[in-house]
C-alpha positions in Angstrom: 22.6 189.5 84.3 26.0 190.6 86.1 28.4 192.4 84.4 31.4 191.3 86.5 32.7 195.2 86.5 32.6 195.6 83.1 31.7 199.3 81.4 31.6 200.1 84.8 33.2 203.4 85.6 36.0 204.2 88.7 34.4 206.5 91.3 36.0 210.0 90.9 37.9 209.8 94.6 39.4 213.7 96.0 39.3 214.9 92.0 40.5 212.4 90.0 38.7 211.3 87.9 39.7 207.7 86.9 42.4 206.9 89.2 42.0 203.5 90.8 42.3 204.5 95.2 45.3 202.9 96.5 44.9 203.9 100.3 45.9 201.4 102.3 47.8 198.9 99.9 51.5 197.7 101.0 53.8 198.1 98.2 57.1 196.9 99.9 58.1 194.3 98.4 57.1 190.8 99.2 59.5 188.6 101.9 59.6 185.6 100.3 60.9 182.3 102.5 63.7 180.6 100.8 62.6 177.7 101.2 59.4 177.2 101.1 59.9 178.8 97.4 62.6 176.4 96.9 59.6 173.7 97.2 57.9 175.2 95.2 60.7 175.4 92.1 61.3 172.0 92.7 57.6 170.8 92.9 57.2 172.9 89.3 60.1 171.4 87.5 58.8 167.5 88.7 55.3 169.3 86.3 57.4 170.3 83.9 57.9 173.6 84.7 60.7 175.8 83.6 62.0 179.2 84.5 62.9 181.7 82.4 63.1 185.1 84.4 67.1 184.2 83.7 66.2 185.3 79.8 66.1 188.5 79.0 62.8 188.8 76.3 62.1 186.8 74.1 66.1 184.6 72.2 63.9 182.7 69.8 65.0 184.4 66.2 63.5 183.4 62.6 65.4 181.9 60.1 66.2 184.1 57.0 64.2 184.1 54.6 65.2 183.7 50.3 64.3 186.7 48.6 60.1 185.5 46.9 59.3 185.7 43.7 56.2 185.4 40.9 56.3 183.6 38.1 52.9 182.9 35.7 53.7 180.0 33.5 51.5 179.2 30.2 52.4 176.1 28.4 51.3 172.7 26.7 48.7 171.0 29.4 50.4 168.0 28.9 53.8 169.4 30.1 51.5 171.1 33.3 50.1 168.4 34.7 53.5 166.3 33.9 55.0 168.8 36.5 52.1 169.1 38.9 52.1 165.5 39.1 55.9 164.9 39.8 55.8 166.8 42.1 52.9 165.3 44.2 54.8 162.0 43.1 57.5 162.8 45.2 55.3 164.6 47.9 56.2 167.8 47.4 54.0 170.5 49.0 54.8 173.6 46.1 56.2 173.6 43.2 59.9 175.7 43.7 59.7 172.2 45.9 60.3 170.5 43.3 61.7 172.6 40.3 64.6 172.7 42.9 64.9 169.2 43.0 65.3 168.9 39.2 67.7 171.4 39.4 70.1 169.5 41.5 69.5 166.8 38.9 70.7 168.8 35.9 73.5 170.5 38.1 75.1 167.4 38.2 
């Protein structure tokens, strides 16, 4: 079975154990033909690619969340069962949303 090079340790060159030998690699900036670059950008845009090089880092911000708190409610089974059923009927995914809806009704 082939290891594809994983697990191999780099060979030492001239006493630099663990360093890659980069001799012979040109480190100059690549010259790009502007016409070919424009063609590639146009073809990429046609496929749905969006240039992101003009933005520096992530610009998406997380929404500010409200301070969270947990409560445990103990009470008559009939009342709590009603509240659970109310929450499910209204399509709320959590109990706080049902409480928020009831609060709006009371605050009117």
